[in-house]
KEMIZA-82053 format. One record per residue (C-alpha): x, y, z. Coordinates in steps of 0.1 Angstrom, whole numbers, plus 5000, padded with zeros to 4 digits. Layout:
BEGIN
XYZ
...
END
This chain:
BEGIN
804756125877
807155955853
810156165844
809356145807
805856275812
807356565833
809856645806
807056665780
805056895802
808057125808
808657145771
804957205765
805157495790
807857675771
806457605737
803057735748
804658035763
806458105730
803258055710
801158285732
803758555734
804258565697
800558555690
799658845714
802659075709
801259265679
798159355700
800159455731
799159795744
796059825722
792559865736
789459725719
788059385707
790059215680
789358915658
792658735651
792658355646
796458305639
799758485639
799658825623
803458885621
805758755593
805958395604
809058335582
810958525610
810058275637
809058375672
809058735683
811358835712
809458865744
810458955780
807758705792
810258435784
813758575782
813758725817
813358375831
816458265813
818458495836
816658355867
817558005854
821258095857
820758215892
818857905902
821457685887
824257855907
822457895941
819857615940
817257615968
819057915984
818158155955
816358455969
815258805961
818558955969
820458725946
817858775919
818159155924
821959125917
821358925886
818759175875
821159465878
823959275861
822259095832
818859255824
819059545800
815359645802
814959975821
811360055814
808360075838
808659845869
811859695857
813560035857
812060135890
813159815907
816759855893
816860215903
815860125939
818259845941
821060065929
820260315958
820560035984
816859945989
816659565993
813559365982
810659405990
811459775993
812959785959
809659675944
807459905964
808960255966
808760515938
807260245916
804160345897
804060005881
804259795912
800859645904
801559575868
802259265848
806059225847
806358955872
803458715867
805058655833
808058505851
806158245871
806657935849
810257865859
809357825896
806357595887
808557375865
811157355892
808557255918
805957055897
802956935917
804157135947
802557485946
803557545982
807157545971
806657725938
804958015954
807858075979
810258125950
807658325929
807358555959
811158605961
811158685923
808158925924
809259155952
812459255933
810359495912
806759465922
804459485953
800859425962
798759315932
801759255911
803159015936
799758845941
799458795903
802758595901
801858385932
798458305917
800058195884
802857995899
800457805921
798157735891
801057625869
802657405895
799357235903
798657195865
801356915864
798956695883
795556855880
793756945847
790357075859
790157445852
787957535882
790057335906
793257495893
791657845897
790657765932
794157645940
795657965928
793158175948
793957985980
797458135981
796558505977
794458745999
790658685994
790059065992
792859155967
792059285933
793558975916
791058755933
788259005924
789258995887
789358615887
786058575904
784458845881
785558645851
784158325866
780858495874
780558635838
781058285824
778658115847
776158395841
776058335804
777758655793
779858625761
783658685763
783359035749
780959135776
783158965802
786159165790
784259485794
783059385829
786659315839
787859655827
784959815845
785559625878
789359655880
790259935855
793659925839
795460155815
797759925796
795659925765
795860295763
799460295753
798260285717
794660315726
791760245702
793560375671
790960335643
788260185665
785460365683
786360435719
784260265745
782660535766
781660285793
785260155798
787260365822
790960435820
792560305851
795460435872
798860425855
800560085862
797559915878
797359645852
797859305867
794259255880
792659335846
795059125827
794858825850
791058855846
791558855808
793658545810
790958365829
788458475803
790458315776
790857995797
787157965806
785558065773
788057865753
786657555770
789757345767
790657435731
794257565729
793757775698
790457925708
791558005743
794758185733
793058375706
790258495730
792958615754
794858795727
791658945712
790959125745
793959345738
795659525768
798859335777
797959075751
801358905749
801458845786
797858705789
798258475759
801758365768
800858275804
797758095793
799757915766
802157795793
799257665815
797857475785
801357345776
801757205811
798357045811
798556905775
802256835772
804256935741
803056635721
799456765722
799957125711
798557175676
801357165651
800057465632
801157685661
804557515666
805957485630
806357855623
808357905655
810457595655
812657535685
813957895687
813958155715
814458515706
816158745731
815159105736
815659205773
818759045786
822459065780
823358765760
827058865756
828258805792
830258495798
828958485834
825458365822
824558115797
821358205780
819657915761
818557995726
816357695720
813357545738
815157205739
818057345758
815857535782
813757225788
816857015794
818357255819
815157305839
814556925841
818156865852
817757135879
814357025892
815756745916
817657015935
814457205943
812456885950
815256725969
812956485988
810356425961
812356325929
814156015917
811655775932
812055435915
808955275901
808155015874
808255285848
811655415859
812455735879
809355945889
808456245910
806156245940
803656515937
800856655959
797256595949
793656695958
793456925988
797256905993
797557145964
795657415982
797457656005
798057506040
798957646073
802657596082
804157546117
806257826132
807657676163
805457436182
802357636191
802057876162
801257826126
800958076097
799258066063
800958186032
798458476030
799458586065
803158556055
802558786026
801059046048
803759016075
806559066049
805059356030
807759596044
810159336057
813659256044
814558886051
818058766057
819058406063
821858216081
822457866092
821557946129
818758196125
816658396100
815658756106
813058986091
813859356094
810659556091
810459926083
807460026104
807360386093
808660386057
812060486044
812160866048
813461046079
813461396093
815561556120
814361446155
811661236140
811560886155
811760586131
810660246143
812459926130
811259586142
813159256141
811558906139
814258646146
813558276139
815758016157
816757746132
818757516155
817457286182
819157466211
818857796228
821058086216
821658446223
821758686193
823459016197
822059306176
824559596171
823759916153
826260116133
824760456128
825660796112
827061066134
824461236156
821960956153
820860746183
818960416188
816960296218
816960086238
820660086231
823260036203
823959676213
821159446225
821159076234
818058876223
817458536237
816058266214
814657956231
814957616213
812257536188
810557256208
810357486237
807557676219
809358016215
811557966185
810558306173
811358626191
810758996184
812559326191
811859686184
814259976180
813660346177
816060526155
816360906159
818461126136
819361436156
821061576126
820861476089
823861556067
823061346036
820161266014
820960896015
821760766049
823260416053
822960226086
824259876093
822659626116
825059356127
823659036141
825758756156
824858446176
826958406207
829658136203
829158096165
831358196137
828958366113
828058736114
825158886095
825359246082
822159406070
822259736052
819459976060
819060276038
816960576048
816360896028
815961246039
END
């Protein structure tokens, strides 16, 4: 893809996001069927502030500083430092991070909203940094999502990131939906919601009936924040579990996409008119359309009232440590400048039309199995399952996943299993020493210091596993901090992994 075309699509992404978020915001948290055809707020005030967009501006700063090495732990630090939003899953994630729980634990525990919508709205940045490479975009979307979400919340962001990245080279709605589904578990509620919306459309139901079917199949509660107000309650629409909102809202987004039949205005209005988390559904759909169409093809009637402005509502815009863009133009420029860092081997390819980006196409856009060592491979779906409770740390010589096998709570004399998966990253054998630093009157088996051999990758055993049993013989504190020290023999780097357990 020519660089100029890429830039137009990135700009279209953020413009579409701004349009959809502003259109849907007045209907956010309302349940029922609406009939808006244009903005309902005072358009002389420009766009409305929206966490759908401004949270990604913080992530942009992290990505600019750390490049391809940006991960959930770094994003967690940025979240604690520069995001002022403390509600719902945002607050739960921040609270867990402050107590020493690293992602993905920070997104999972004591988080009633782990399956909600707060992270699929942050997917566009990763798609724009990895255009036409959904396999790369989903890796960063995962690192983003696990800071403050788990399960369906995480699947929602992965689905959206895959769709949006693929949309740079593919415009067919059904193909894009299938690409997104290929990266998430087939039996998850996000997949169920998407497939339900498709079945309703193919079965001839109108969009209002499809909306009701979605809310019956994957019940949510987001629309009950304000409820029906002056409309008659729908007795056949259940109120779902608190915070279980990503599946129904992803389903609503798909309804807008399918029933809008390629029309930007019609699609966004249908999504917003379904209520629930209306700013998120319309904003994400607006971003998808913006990528597919490019900025130059978005109808001017939607753009002129908003101009080039970004309104900030959820981030600290006063810190000199982060530079928050206040215009779509500046945001687009910074993302486009950063993209070659994330597509190191795919950008700046010279052609007759100037610099271009090599992108995947066709079946290459679908999730593929990836090699782990010589004889083993793993799908992205399998990776999601493997890391549900696993904290990942990286070094030059090896990576490690520390998995809490029995949760984060302990009782006196109750054994707690911790497993390690260690991946050799160099083409030679190495010994890794695992040393535990424990509270008083705690023990670990097989012993406090263990040597683990990693064969070289082409030997077929580049991955090794170890299990430890932690036993607290006495518990003196509510919060108990353990340190796992990992060091490769003969190398200079030492990895320290904090492990927090609660009584």
